[in-house]
C-alpha positions as CSV (number, residue, x, y, z in Angstrom):
1,M,33.3,0.2,-60.5
2,K,30.6,-1.5,-62.6
3,T,31.5,-4.8,-61.1
4,H,30.7,-3.5,-57.6
5,L,27.5,-1.9,-58.4
6,G,26.2,-5.0,-60.1
7,V,22.7,-5.9,-59.3
8,H,22.4,-3.3,-56.5
9,S,22.4,-0.4,-58.9
10,A,19.7,-2.0,-61.1
11,F,17.6,-3.6,-58.3
12,N,17.8,-0.9,-55.7
13,R,18.3,2.5,-57.3
14,S,16.6,2.1,-60.6
15,L,13.6,0.8,-58.7
16,V,12.5,4.3,-58.0
17,L,14.7,6.6,-60.0
18,R,14.3,5.1,-63.5
19,A,11.5,4.6,-66.0
20,P,10.5,1.0,-66.6
21,L,12.1,-0.8,-69.7
22,R,11.1,-3.8,-71.6
23,S,13.3,-6.6,-70.3
24,S,15.4,-8.6,-72.8
25,P,15.7,-12.4,-72.3
26,R,19.4,-12.1,-72.9
27,L,20.1,-9.8,-70.0
28,A,20.5,-11.0,-66.4
29,V,20.3,-7.4,-65.1
30,P,18.0,-4.7,-66.4
31,I,19.6,-1.8,-68.2
32,V,18.5,1.7,-67.1
33,P,18.2,4.7,-69.4
34,P,20.5,7.7,-68.9
35,S,17.6,10.0,-67.9
36,S,18.0,11.5,-64.5
37,H,14.3,12.0,-64.0
38,P,11.9,9.3,-62.9
39,S,8.9,8.5,-65.0
40,P,5.9,10.4,-63.7
41,S,3.7,7.3,-64.0
42,V,6.1,5.2,-61.9
43,F,6.5,8.1,-59.4
44,R,2.7,8.3,-59.0
45,R,2.3,4.6,-58.7
46,L,4.9,4.4,-55.9
47,G,2.9,6.9,-53.8
48,A,4.7,8.0,-50.7
49,A,7.5,5.6,-51.4
50,G,8.6,7.6,-54.5
51,P,9.8,10.8,-52.8
52,V,11.2,8.9,-49.9
53,A,13.4,6.7,-52.1
54,I,14.6,9.7,-54.1
55,V,15.8,11.4,-50.8
56,L,17.5,8.1,-49.8
57,S,19.6,8.2,-53.0
58,F,21.4,11.5,-52.2
59,W,20.9,12.5,-48.6
60,P,23.1,9.8,-46.8
61,P,26.2,10.6,-48.9
62,L,25.7,14.3,-48.2
63,G,25.4,13.6,-44.5
64,G,28.5,11.4,-44.6
65,F,30.5,14.2,-46.2
66,L,29.5,16.7,-43.5
67,L,30.2,14.1,-40.8
68,L,33.7,13.4,-42.0
69,T,34.6,17.1,-42.0
70,T,34.6,16.8,-38.2
71,L,36.8,13.7,-38.2
72,T,40.0,15.3,-36.9
73,T,38.2,17.7,-34.5
74,F,35.3,15.9,-32.8
75,A,36.5,12.2,-33.0
76,P,39.5,12.9,-30.7
77,W,37.1,14.2,-28.1
78,L,35.2,10.9,-28.3
79,R,38.5,9.0,-27.9
80,E,39.5,11.1,-24.9
81,H,36.1,10.6,-23.2
82,P,35.5,6.9,-23.8
83,A,32.4,6.3,-21.6
84,P,30.3,9.3,-22.7
85,G,31.9,9.1,-26.2
86,L,30.7,5.5,-26.8
87,V,27.2,6.2,-25.5
88,L,27.0,9.4,-27.7
89,Y,28.3,7.6,-30.7
90,F,26.0,4.6,-30.4
91,F,22.8,6.6,-30.0
92,A,23.7,9.3,-32.6
93,T,24.6,6.6,-35.1
94,T,21.5,4.5,-34.4
95,L,19.2,7.5,-35.0
96,L,21.0,9.2,-37.9
97,V,21.6,6.0,-39.8
98,G,18.2,4.7,-38.9
99,F,16.5,7.8,-40.4
100,S,18.9,7.5,-43.4
101,C,20.8,10.7,-42.7
102,L,24.3,9.0,-42.8
103,P,25.9,6.2,-44.7
104,T,27.4,3.2,-43.1
105,F,31.0,3.8,-44.3
106,A,31.1,7.3,-42.7
107,V,30.1,6.1,-39.2
108,A,32.4,3.1,-39.5
109,L,35.3,5.3,-40.4
110,Y,34.4,7.6,-37.5
111,A,34.4,4.7,-35.1
112,G,37.7,3.3,-36.2
113,W,39.3,6.8,-36.0
114,A,37.9,7.6,-32.6
115,F,38.1,4.2,-30.8
116,G,40.5,2.0,-32.8
117,F,39.8,-1.0,-34.8
118,G,38.5,-3.6,-32.2
119,L,36.2,-1.3,-30.2
120,G,35.4,0.9,-33.2
121,F,34.2,-2.1,-35.3
122,S,32.2,-3.6,-32.4
123,I,30.3,-0.4,-31.6
124,A,29.8,0.5,-35.2
125,L,28.4,-2.9,-36.1
126,A,26.0,-2.9,-33.1
127,A,24.8,0.6,-33.9
128,L,24.2,-0.2,-37.5
129,I,22.2,-3.3,-36.7
130,V,19.9,-1.3,-34.5
131,A,19.7,1.4,-37.1
132,S,18.7,-1.1,-39.7
133,L,15.8,-2.1,-37.4
134,I,14.6,1.5,-37.2
135,A,14.9,1.8,-41.0
136,Y,13.0,-1.5,-41.4
137,A,10.1,-0.2,-39.3
138,I,9.9,3.1,-41.2
139,G,10.1,1.2,-44.5
140,R,7.2,-1.1,-43.6
141,C,5.0,1.9,-42.8
142,I,5.9,3.7,-46.1
143,A,6.5,0.9,-48.7
144,R,3.1,-0.5,-49.6
145,D,2.0,-3.0,-52.3
146,R,2.7,-0.4,-55.0
147,V,6.4,-1.0,-54.7
148,L,5.9,-4.8,-55.1
149,E,3.8,-4.1,-58.2
150,V,6.7,-2.2,-59.8
151,I,9.1,-5.0,-58.8
152,A,6.9,-7.6,-60.4
153,E,7.1,-5.9,-63.8
154,K,10.9,-6.4,-63.9
155,P,12.0,-10.1,-64.4
156,A,15.4,-9.6,-62.7
157,W,13.9,-7.7,-59.8
158,H,11.1,-10.2,-59.5
159,A,13.6,-13.1,-59.5
160,V,15.4,-11.6,-56.5
161,H,12.1,-10.8,-54.8
162,R,11.0,-14.5,-55.2
163,A,14.3,-15.6,-53.6
164,L,13.4,-13.4,-50.6
165,L,10.1,-15.3,-50.3
166,G,11.8,-18.7,-50.0
167,D,12.8,-20.7,-46.9
168,S,14.6,-19.0,-44.0
169,R,18.1,-19.9,-45.0
170,R,17.6,-18.7,-48.5
171,I,16.2,-15.4,-47.3
172,I,19.2,-14.9,-45.0
173,F,21.6,-15.8,-47.9
174,V,20.0,-13.3,-50.3
175,T,19.8,-10.6,-47.7
176,T,23.5,-11.1,-46.9
177,L,24.4,-10.9,-50.6
178,L,22.5,-7.6,-50.9
179,R,24.5,-6.2,-48.0
180,I,28.0,-7.3,-48.7
181,P,29.2,-5.1,-51.6
182,P,31.0,-1.9,-50.3
183,L,28.9,0.2,-52.7
184,S,25.6,-1.3,-51.7
185,P,23.4,1.7,-50.6
186,F,22.4,0.8,-47.0
187,A,19.3,3.1,-46.9
188,I,17.8,1.9,-50.2
189,V,18.4,-1.8,-49.4
190,N,16.6,-1.3,-46.1
191,F,13.7,0.2,-48.0
192,V,13.6,-2.6,-50.6
193,L,13.8,-5.4,-48.0
194,A,11.1,-3.8,-45.9
195,A,8.9,-3.5,-49.0
196,A,9.5,-7.2,-49.8
197,R,8.2,-8.0,-46.3
198,V,11.4,-9.9,-45.4
199,P,10.8,-11.5,-41.9
200,L,12.5,-9.4,-39.2
201,W,14.7,-12.2,-37.8
202,N,16.0,-13.1,-41.3
203,Y,16.5,-9.4,-42.1
204,T,18.5,-8.8,-38.9
205,L,20.8,-11.8,-39.3
206,G,21.4,-11.2,-43.0
207,T,22.1,-7.6,-42.4
208,A,24.6,-8.3,-39.6
209,L,26.4,-10.9,-41.8
210,G,26.4,-8.7,-44.8
211,I,27.6,-5.4,-43.4
212,A,30.2,-6.9,-41.1
213,P,33.0,-7.1,-43.7
214,R,32.6,-3.6,-45.0
215,T,32.2,-2.1,-41.5
216,A,35.3,-3.9,-40.4
217,A,37.2,-2.7,-43.5
218,A,36.2,1.0,-42.9
219,A,37.0,0.8,-39.2
220,F,40.4,-0.9,-39.9
221,V,41.4,1.7,-42.5
222,A,40.4,4.6,-40.3
223,A,42.2,3.2,-37.3
224,G,45.4,2.8,-39.4
225,L,45.1,6.3,-40.8
226,E,44.6,7.7,-37.3
227,Q,47.9,6.0,-36.3
228,L,49.7,7.6,-39.3
229,H,48.1,10.9,-38.5
230,A,49.0,10.9,-34.8
231,K,52.2,12.7,-33.7
232,D,53.3,9.8,-31.6
233,L,53.4,7.1,-34.2
234,T,53.4,3.5,-33.0
235,D,56.3,1.2,-33.5
236,T,54.5,-0.5,-36.4
237,P,56.2,0.5,-39.7
238,R,54.1,2.7,-42.0
239,W,54.5,0.2,-44.9
240,M,53.0,-2.5,-42.8
241,L,50.0,-0.4,-41.8
242,L,49.4,0.7,-45.4
243,S,49.8,-2.9,-46.7
244,G,47.4,-4.2,-44.1
245,M,44.8,-1.5,-45.0
246,I,45.1,-2.1,-48.7
247,A,44.8,-5.9,-48.3
248,F,41.7,-5.5,-46.1
249,V,40.0,-3.2,-48.5
250,L,40.8,-5.5,-51.4
251,M,39.3,-8.5,-49.5
252,C,36.0,-6.6,-49.1
253,I,36.0,-5.7,-52.8
254,V,36.5,-9.3,-53.8
255,L,33.7,-10.4,-51.5
256,G,31.4,-7.7,-53.0
257,A,32.2,-8.9,-56.5
258,L,31.4,-12.5,-55.6
259,A,28.1,-11.4,-54.0
260,N,27.2,-9.4,-57.1
261,R,28.0,-12.4,-59.3
262,A,25.8,-14.6,-57.2
263,L,22.9,-12.1,-57.4
264,R,23.3,-11.8,-61.2
265,T,23.1,-15.6,-61.5
266,M,20.0,-15.6,-59.3
267,A,18.3,-12.9,-61.3
268,A,19.0,-14.5,-64.6
269,P,16.0,-15.8,-66.6
270,G,15.0,-19.3,-65.7
271,K,16.6,-19.2,-62.2
């Protein structure tokens, strides 16, 4: 688990939820204290961004749990009514994820269960890209220079931020790395990238490249589970379905580990 969280836990969540620490030159990633309460001074300095970021840390998982409780009841209706179902799914996902009410894995699972892997992955990815643009616009309005001042105080965070200020290819590369890990919090990364003033085109392309693997994995797993759950099982053996799902998830985990390693290297002192 620690491998997958990597830089994302330190760079994204501890940005607004933890008190600042003195950085050690031996550490590539800042270590956060066990306290569950943010420093009042940091909270005040973040202004409106403080409470927003705190909400982003717990609200999407809660919304995802509530959504998945309807997986076997409402998702079949979407599948049986493909035209209105796809339209409803797209706009609901765009708005709810854009306003950080749902996590990406939940809506991708829902799409795979309701529409199958191919169509489910396509509609989920398209909706998530549009949702990220909504979140970017909101983040630009809320995240002011105060967020950047806090980032500048942390060598590791500041190193990643500097990378986001480089040439276009480097910005896309770093944005993609921040998006790839399955445990990367979509809402908080949106907020941080908006605060860093990442150019919109680079943000969009990096987001699409980064979330595609984990969206595909979630849709693939859900589509396979739906086949196993259905009464009229397909001719595909269960062991083959399960093996394919496990292999697909492992592939995404490996990609996430490689992305985290690259980010740790980038955030190391002297990079």
